[in-house]
ZAMAR-899335 format. One record per residue (C-alpha): x, y, z; residue number from 1; residue in one letter. Coordinates in pm, whole numbers, plus 50000, padded with zeros to 5 digits. Example, Ala and Ser with C-alpha at 12.3 -4.5 7.8 and 13.67 -1.06 7.14 Angstrom:
<sites>
+-------+-------+-------+-----+------+
:  east : north :    up :  nr : rest :
+-------+-------+-------+-----+------+
: 51230 : 49550 : 50780 :   1 :    A :
: 51367 : 49894 : 50714 :   2 :    S :
+-------+-------+-------+-----+------+
</sites>
This chain:
<sites>
+-------+-------+-------+-----+------+
:  east : north :    up :  nr : rest :
+-------+-------+-------+-----+------+
: 07746 : 40120 : 85049 :   1 :    X :
: 07498 : 39865 : 85228 :   2 :    X :
: 07531 : 39497 : 85068 :   3 :    X :
: 07256 : 39369 : 84847 :   4 :    X :
: 07093 : 39093 : 85017 :   5 :    X :
: 06817 : 38809 : 85071 :   6 :    X :
: 06480 : 38904 : 84770 :   7 :    X :
: 06578 : 39301 : 84711 :   8 :    X :
: 06854 : 39213 : 84627 :   9 :    X :
: 06741 : 38908 : 84370 :  10 :    X :
: 06455 : 39224 : 84261 :  11 :    X :
: 06658 : 39443 : 84174 :  12 :    X :
: 06794 : 39223 : 83987 :  13 :    X :
: 06500 : 39083 : 83847 :  14 :    X :
: 06599 : 38722 : 83979 :  15 :    X :
: 06208 : 38657 : 84186 :  16 :    X :
: 06082 : 38502 : 83896 :  17 :    X :
: 06301 : 38315 : 83752 :  18 :    X :
: 06374 : 38128 : 84105 :  19 :    X :
: 05980 : 38093 : 84147 :  20 :    X :
: 05981 : 37962 : 83837 :  21 :    X :
: 06259 : 37787 : 83851 :  22 :    X :
: 06114 : 37605 : 84124 :  23 :    X :
: 05758 : 37509 : 84018 :  24 :    X :
: 05903 : 37401 : 83746 :  25 :    X :
: 06012 : 37045 : 83901 :  26 :    X :
: 05935 : 36794 : 83551 :  27 :    X :
: 05646 : 36466 : 83664 :  28 :    X :
: 05693 : 36178 : 83758 :  29 :    X :
: 05660 : 35958 : 83436 :  30 :    X :
: 05468 : 35677 : 83480 :  31 :    X :
: 05542 : 35373 : 83166 :  32 :    X :
: 05219 : 35138 : 83108 :  33 :    X :
: 05286 : 34866 : 82863 :  34 :    X :
: 05026 : 34596 : 82810 :  35 :    X :
: 04990 : 34322 : 82536 :  36 :    X :
: 04635 : 34388 : 82446 :  37 :    X :
: 04503 : 34592 : 82187 :  38 :    X :
: 04388 : 34989 : 82305 :  39 :    X :
: 04050 : 34928 : 82259 :  40 :    X :
: 03979 : 34652 : 82538 :  41 :    X :
: 03859 : 34639 : 82866 :  42 :    X :
: 04251 : 34618 : 82980 :  43 :    X :
: 04361 : 34946 : 82702 :  44 :    X :
: 04021 : 35134 : 82809 :  45 :    X :
: 04085 : 35128 : 83144 :  46 :    X :
: 04468 : 35174 : 83166 :  47 :    X :
: 04369 : 35531 : 82954 :  48 :    X :
: 04085 : 35603 : 83211 :  49 :    X :
: 04395 : 35546 : 83492 :  50 :    X :
: 04580 : 35783 : 83286 :  51 :    X :
: 04341 : 36083 : 83288 :  52 :    X :
: 04226 : 36030 : 83662 :  53 :    X :
: 04565 : 35987 : 83746 :  54 :    X :
: 04739 : 36316 : 83585 :  55 :    X :
: 04453 : 36517 : 83735 :  56 :    X :
: 04431 : 36411 : 84027 :  57 :    X :
: 04797 : 36467 : 84125 :  58 :    X :
: 04689 : 36791 : 83912 :  59 :    X :
: 05011 : 36706 : 83683 :  60 :    X :
: 05229 : 36604 : 83884 :  61 :    X :
: 05204 : 36242 : 83721 :  62 :    X :
: 05228 : 36200 : 83414 :  63 :    X :
: 05123 : 35805 : 83265 :  64 :    X :
: 05316 : 35666 : 82954 :  65 :    X :
: 05059 : 35435 : 82809 :  66 :    X :
: 05244 : 35210 : 82586 :  67 :    X :
: 04932 : 34907 : 82463 :  68 :    X :
: 04933 : 34603 : 82190 :  69 :    X :
: 05297 : 34536 : 82290 :  70 :    X :
: 05483 : 34780 : 82160 :  71 :    X :
: 05774 : 34752 : 82473 :  72 :    X :
: 05716 : 34392 : 82634 :  73 :    X :
: 05607 : 34112 : 82498 :  74 :    X :
: 05453 : 33842 : 82762 :  75 :    X :
: 05744 : 33659 : 82873 :  76 :    X :
: 05958 : 33951 : 82940 :  77 :    X :
: 05700 : 34307 : 83119 :  78 :    X :
: 05725 : 34113 : 83428 :  79 :    X :
: 06095 : 34110 : 83424 :  80 :    X :
: 06051 : 34487 : 83266 :  81 :    X :
: 05867 : 34598 : 83616 :  82 :    X :
: 06082 : 34432 : 83804 :  83 :    X :
: 06428 : 34590 : 83731 :  84 :    X :
: 06160 : 34958 : 83718 :  85 :    X :
: 06145 : 34989 : 83339 :  86 :    X :
: 05899 : 35068 : 83335 :  87 :    X :
: 05650 : 35094 : 83618 :  88 :    X :
: 05373 : 34997 : 83580 :  89 :    X :
: 05170 : 34672 : 83397 :  90 :    X :
: 04849 : 34481 : 83385 :  91 :    X :
: 04961 : 34121 : 83337 :  92 :    X :
: 04677 : 33813 : 83290 :  93 :    X :
: 04669 : 33595 : 83623 :  94 :    X :
: 04843 : 33344 : 83458 :  95 :    X :
: 05200 : 33534 : 83405 :  96 :    X :
: 05237 : 33480 : 83753 :  97 :    X :
: 05262 : 33096 : 83789 :  98 :    X :
: 05611 : 33106 : 83604 :  99 :    X :
: 05776 : 33426 : 83886 : 100 :    X :
: 05730 : 33182 : 84130 : 101 :    X :
: 05409 : 33277 : 84297 : 102 :    X :
: 05148 : 32964 : 84161 : 103 :    X :
: 04812 : 33112 : 84340 : 104 :    X :
: 04783 : 33322 : 84083 : 105 :    X :
: 04711 : 33036 : 83928 : 106 :    X :
: 04393 : 32913 : 84090 : 107 :    X :
: 04212 : 33224 : 83899 : 108 :    X :
: 04268 : 32988 : 83624 : 109 :    X :
: 04090 : 32694 : 83718 : 110 :    X :
: 03739 : 32602 : 83488 : 111 :    X :
: 03482 : 32637 : 83630 : 112 :    X :
: 03555 : 32787 : 83947 : 113 :    X :
: 03300 : 33107 : 83940 : 114 :    X :
: 02998 : 33110 : 83782 : 115 :    X :
: 02952 : 33452 : 83668 : 116 :    X :
: 03101 : 33838 : 83838 : 117 :    X :
: 02933 : 33806 : 84128 : 118 :    X :
: 03113 : 33533 : 84230 : 119 :    X :
: 03459 : 33652 : 84070 : 120 :    X :
: 03419 : 33974 : 84282 : 121 :    X :
: 03371 : 33780 : 84652 : 122 :    X :
: 03721 : 33726 : 84540 : 123 :    X :
: 03905 : 34018 : 84344 : 124 :    X :
: 03742 : 34225 : 84594 : 125 :    X :
: 03802 : 34083 : 84947 : 126 :    X :
: 04038 : 33937 : 85116 : 127 :    X :
: 04110 : 33595 : 84986 : 128 :    X :
: 04215 : 33828 : 84614 : 129 :    X :
: 04405 : 34039 : 84879 : 130 :    X :
: 04635 : 33802 : 85066 : 131 :    X :
: 04675 : 33668 : 84745 : 132 :    X :
: 04840 : 33984 : 84563 : 133 :    X :
: 05062 : 34032 : 84883 : 134 :    X :
: 05211 : 33767 : 84800 : 135 :    X :
: 05370 : 34002 : 84503 : 136 :    X :
: 05575 : 34205 : 84772 : 137 :    X :
: 05839 : 34004 : 84815 : 138 :    X :
: 05906 : 34034 : 84380 : 139 :    X :
: 05914 : 34352 : 84449 : 140 :    X :
: 05586 : 34414 : 84221 : 141 :    X :
: 05288 : 34610 : 84432 : 142 :    X :
: 05010 : 34455 : 84376 : 143 :    X :
: 04729 : 34712 : 84294 : 144 :    X :
: 04384 : 34598 : 84198 : 145 :    X :
: 04220 : 34279 : 84007 : 146 :    X :
: 04083 : 34388 : 83682 : 147 :    X :
: 03836 : 34175 : 83465 : 148 :    X :
: 03839 : 34127 : 83113 : 149 :    X :
: 03558 : 33786 : 83076 : 150 :    X :
: 03476 : 33462 : 83059 : 151 :    X :
: 03688 : 33265 : 82777 : 152 :    X :
: 03496 : 33036 : 82514 : 153 :    X :
: 03715 : 32821 : 82295 : 154 :    X :
: 03756 : 32857 : 81885 : 155 :    X :
: 03838 : 32604 : 81641 : 156 :    X :
: 03806 : 32548 : 81265 : 157 :    X :
: 03634 : 32220 : 81321 : 158 :    X :
: 03290 : 32278 : 81515 : 159 :    X :
: 03248 : 32203 : 81899 : 160 :    X :
: 02997 : 32087 : 82097 : 161 :    X :
: 03170 : 31832 : 82254 : 162 :    X :
: 03457 : 31780 : 82480 : 163 :    X :
: 03607 : 31501 : 82208 : 164 :    X :
: 03580 : 31730 : 81958 : 165 :    X :
: 03878 : 31918 : 82091 : 166 :    X :
: 04067 : 31643 : 82097 : 167 :    X :
: 04397 : 31667 : 81951 : 168 :    X :
: 04384 : 31980 : 81875 : 169 :    X :
: 04736 : 32183 : 81953 : 170 :    X :
: 04584 : 32452 : 82133 : 171 :    X :
: 04710 : 32833 : 82261 : 172 :    X :
: 04725 : 32880 : 82648 : 173 :    X :
: 04872 : 33110 : 82809 : 174 :    X :
: 05212 : 32949 : 83027 : 175 :    X :
: 05002 : 32813 : 83355 : 176 :    X :
: 05037 : 32478 : 83453 : 177 :    X :
: 04608 : 32502 : 83524 : 178 :    X :
: 04555 : 32590 : 83153 : 179 :    X :
: 04734 : 32278 : 83025 : 180 :    X :
: 04611 : 32032 : 83253 : 181 :    X :
: 04298 : 32206 : 83104 : 182 :    X :
: 04376 : 32127 : 82800 : 183 :    X :
: 04507 : 31767 : 82815 : 184 :    X :
: 04136 : 31672 : 83028 : 185 :    X :
: 03943 : 31728 : 82716 : 186 :    X :
: 04203 : 31536 : 82532 : 187 :    X :
: 04394 : 31829 : 82341 : 188 :    X :
: 04730 : 31931 : 82335 : 189 :    X :
: 04879 : 32268 : 82540 : 190 :    X :
: 05088 : 32500 : 82320 : 191 :    X :
: 05170 : 32833 : 82494 : 192 :    X :
: 05250 : 33087 : 82318 : 193 :    X :
: 05265 : 33509 : 82317 : 194 :    X :
: 04928 : 33679 : 82284 : 195 :    X :
: 05092 : 33873 : 82010 : 196 :    X :
: 05154 : 33527 : 81860 : 197 :    X :
: 04838 : 33425 : 81825 : 198 :    X :
: 04715 : 33602 : 81519 : 199 :    X :
: 04998 : 33432 : 81250 : 200 :    X :
: 05026 : 33065 : 81422 : 201 :    X :
: 04624 : 33019 : 81411 : 202 :    X :
: 04730 : 33195 : 81005 : 203 :    X :
: 04911 : 32935 : 80971 : 204 :    X :
: 04786 : 32614 : 81186 : 205 :    X :
: 05100 : 32646 : 81397 : 206 :    X :
: 04842 : 32550 : 81599 : 207 :    X :
: 04462 : 32494 : 81568 : 208 :    X :
: 04289 : 32620 : 81801 : 209 :    X :
: 04286 : 32881 : 82173 : 210 :    X :
: 04053 : 33048 : 82415 : 211 :    X :
: 03931 : 33425 : 82470 : 212 :    X :
: 03710 : 33620 : 82628 : 213 :    X :
: 03547 : 33763 : 82341 : 214 :    X :
: 03681 : 34133 : 82314 : 215 :    X :
: 04046 : 33926 : 82284 : 216 :    X :
: 03907 : 33750 : 82062 : 217 :    X :
: 03752 : 34029 : 81764 : 218 :    X :
: 04014 : 34341 : 81851 : 219 :    X :
: 04302 : 34066 : 81798 : 220 :    X :
: 04076 : 33972 : 81497 : 221 :    X :
: 04148 : 33640 : 81471 : 222 :    X :
: 03791 : 33573 : 81444 : 223 :    X :
: 03853 : 33631 : 81061 : 224 :    X :
: 04097 : 33256 : 81148 : 225 :    X :
: 03861 : 33096 : 81296 : 226 :    X :
: 03579 : 32956 : 81215 : 227 :    X :
: 03410 : 32864 : 81522 : 228 :    X :
: 03361 : 33010 : 81809 : 229 :    X :
: 03143 : 32766 : 82119 : 230 :    X :
: 03017 : 32957 : 82449 : 231 :    X :
: 03163 : 32735 : 82611 : 232 :    X :
: 03254 : 33019 : 82923 : 233 :    X :
: 03477 : 32739 : 83129 : 234 :    X :
: 03715 : 32994 : 83291 : 235 :    X :
: 03788 : 33385 : 83388 : 236 :    X :
: 04029 : 33623 : 83260 : 237 :    X :
: 04131 : 33895 : 83428 : 238 :    X :
: 04454 : 34114 : 83547 : 239 :    X :
: 04644 : 34165 : 83829 : 240 :    X :
: 04754 : 34628 : 83811 : 241 :    X :
: 05136 : 34602 : 83931 : 242 :    X :
: 05382 : 34821 : 84055 : 243 :    X :
: 05773 : 34881 : 84113 : 244 :    X :
: 05719 : 34818 : 84470 : 245 :    X :
: 06066 : 35003 : 84478 : 246 :    X :
: 05912 : 35307 : 84344 : 247 :    X :
: 05571 : 35305 : 84465 : 248 :    X :
: 05765 : 35322 : 84793 : 249 :    X :
: 05959 : 35576 : 84674 : 250 :    X :
: 05622 : 35844 : 84536 : 251 :    X :
: 05546 : 36137 : 84800 : 252 :    X :
: 05254 : 35955 : 85018 : 253 :    X :
: 04990 : 36262 : 84921 : 254 :    X :
: 05073 : 36172 : 84541 : 255 :    X :
: 05036 : 35744 : 84628 : 256 :    X :
: 04809 : 35855 : 84770 : 257 :    X :
: 04637 : 36052 : 84454 : 258 :    X :
: 04757 : 35752 : 84264 : 259 :    X :
: 04552 : 35434 : 84473 : 260 :    X :
: 04222 : 35720 : 84453 : 261 :    X :
: 04283 : 35679 : 84081 : 262 :    X :
: 04306 : 35298 : 84045 : 263 :    X :
: 03994 : 35253 : 84221 : 264 :    X :
: 03769 : 35470 : 84001 : 265 :    X :
: 03967 : 35327 : 83701 : 266 :    X :
: 03897 : 34954 : 83851 : 267 :    X :
: 03530 : 35041 : 83941 : 268 :    X :
: 03535 : 35161 : 83520 : 269 :    X :
: 03788 : 34872 : 83343 : 270 :    X :
: 03481 : 34638 : 83585 : 271 :    X :
: 03201 : 34794 : 83464 : 272 :    X :
: 03284 : 34815 : 83096 : 273 :    X :
: 03439 : 34509 : 83068 : 274 :    X :
: 03077 : 34236 : 83012 : 275 :    X :
: 03000 : 34507 : 82773 : 276 :    X :
: 03283 : 34468 : 82604 : 277 :    X :
: 03250 : 34121 : 82599 : 278 :    X :
: 02935 : 34123 : 82460 : 279 :    X :
: 02965 : 34407 : 82174 : 280 :    X :
: 03230 : 34213 : 82066 : 281 :    X :
: 03056 : 33880 : 82014 : 282 :    X :
: 02816 : 34028 : 81823 : 283 :    X :
: 03049 : 34215 : 81569 : 284 :    X :
: 03191 : 33826 : 81575 : 285 :    X :
: 02906 : 33710 : 81454 : 286 :    X :
: 02760 : 33986 : 81274 : 287 :    X :
: 03126 : 33985 : 81063 : 288 :    X :
: 02974 : 33603 : 80904 : 289 :    X :
: 03366 : 33481 : 80949 : 290 :    X :
: 03238 : 33299 : 81235 : 291 :    X :
: 02984 : 33044 : 81295 : 292 :    X :
: 02929 : 33078 : 81703 : 293 :    X :
: 02794 : 32838 : 81847 : 294 :    X :
: 02557 : 32802 : 82267 : 295 :    X :
: 02624 : 32485 : 82375 : 296 :    X :
: 02283 : 32249 : 82493 : 297 :    X :
: 02255 : 32210 : 82880 : 298 :    X :
: 02418 : 31921 : 82909 : 299 :    X :
: 02689 : 31965 : 82614 : 300 :    X :
: 02747 : 32196 : 82925 : 301 :    X :
: 02760 : 31993 : 83158 : 302 :    X :
: 02996 : 31725 : 82983 : 303 :    X :
: 03265 : 32044 : 82936 : 304 :    X :
: 03212 : 32056 : 83323 : 305 :    X :
: 03206 : 31685 : 83379 : 306 :    X :
: 03551 : 31703 : 83141 : 307 :    X :
: 03650 : 32006 : 83322 : 308 :    X :
: 03684 : 32042 : 83730 : 309 :    X :
: 03846 : 31723 : 83819 : 310 :    X :
: 04150 : 31979 : 83688 : 311 :    X :
: 04068 : 32131 : 83985 : 312 :    X :
: 04213 : 31768 : 84230 : 313 :    X :
: 04451 : 31792 : 84045 : 314 :    X :
: 04594 : 32108 : 84065 : 315 :    X :
: 04508 : 32154 : 84477 : 316 :    X :
: 04857 : 32049 : 84566 : 317 :    X :
: 05017 : 32347 : 84343 : 318 :    X :
: 04779 : 32636 : 84397 : 319 :    X :
: 04704 : 32541 : 84784 : 320 :    X :
: 04491 : 32364 : 84926 : 321 :    X :
: 04339 : 32596 : 85131 : 322 :    X :
: 04342 : 32865 : 84955 : 323 :    X :
: 04108 : 32659 : 84715 : 324 :    X :
: 03879 : 32586 : 84995 : 325 :    X :
: 03873 : 32961 : 85094 : 326 :    X :
: 03796 : 32970 : 84733 : 327 :    X :
: 03450 : 32740 : 84741 : 328 :    X :
: 03369 : 32849 : 85122 : 329 :    X :
: 03299 : 33197 : 84952 : 330 :    X :
: 03180 : 33126 : 84625 : 331 :    X :
: 02940 : 32790 : 84742 : 332 :    X :
: 03104 : 32542 : 84498 : 333 :    X :
: 03222 : 32326 : 84806 : 334 :    X :
: 03382 : 32106 : 84530 : 335 :    X :
: 03546 : 32050 : 84285 : 336 :    X :
: 03187 : 31834 : 84108 : 337 :    X :
: 02912 : 31892 : 83854 : 338 :    X :
+-------+-------+-------+-----+------+
</sites>
């Protein structure tokens, strides 16, 4: 009697389907995507959009787990987590990379460096922005894209009409030497603090005020503990979507390409909704009746620019004079003057 071999034997034993199922049942590649803001912010919505597109484009080969609102890691912990590979993706604010040793990212913190989204996108969607992302690779990180949040305004529990109104105020900022200098230029006292700690700090008076895009202020309920918001729109808050380099480079090339397409679509989505979300949040803050929203006059806005633009010159050595000049050329600012 001939021995039973190959598929004939397996078929006889009823095992062909079992073997096929085992081969097909490869577990998905899991991407833990952590961030520190609420799920209904522009970044929160964009990360959920990325999850859907990544899972769809890879045909289920990838599963994205989104952890919002500091549920996994806080500000100070998340970059170390991605470097260690404990999480695979983050979307930290651009100010986070200065303490990591990539000081060039702090150029985005400079006050009044971008007049509008058009000027901003010349950098974030052009070669200058790409060259900054490239600098993350030596830290074990791949920079994938920039996502907008919006332009920041100052809030406090006393009216803000001139730079002098912030003198002596304890203002919460992210960890950024540029932002520290910005607050000092106004006579304020910079207070570095994790985003998740801002609401209780404002509530208890540990800090007097802060700077935020409207969507962050509203979704974190800061308007409940801030009586005044002045639309200075003095600075930009954006994010860099990043991945652990070893993980990203180790992906199958087809999967990596599909994820790059998902990121491209997600970036377009993120930037499209950012302004709308901030506009809606500002209207919600107004309607709440808890915070008085003030639009500065042309003269008052100019006073803030005069007070803050000298920060460019003080920080040019830190962020890089050549980088700063390349941004001036793209935006037409040319020099740090009102």
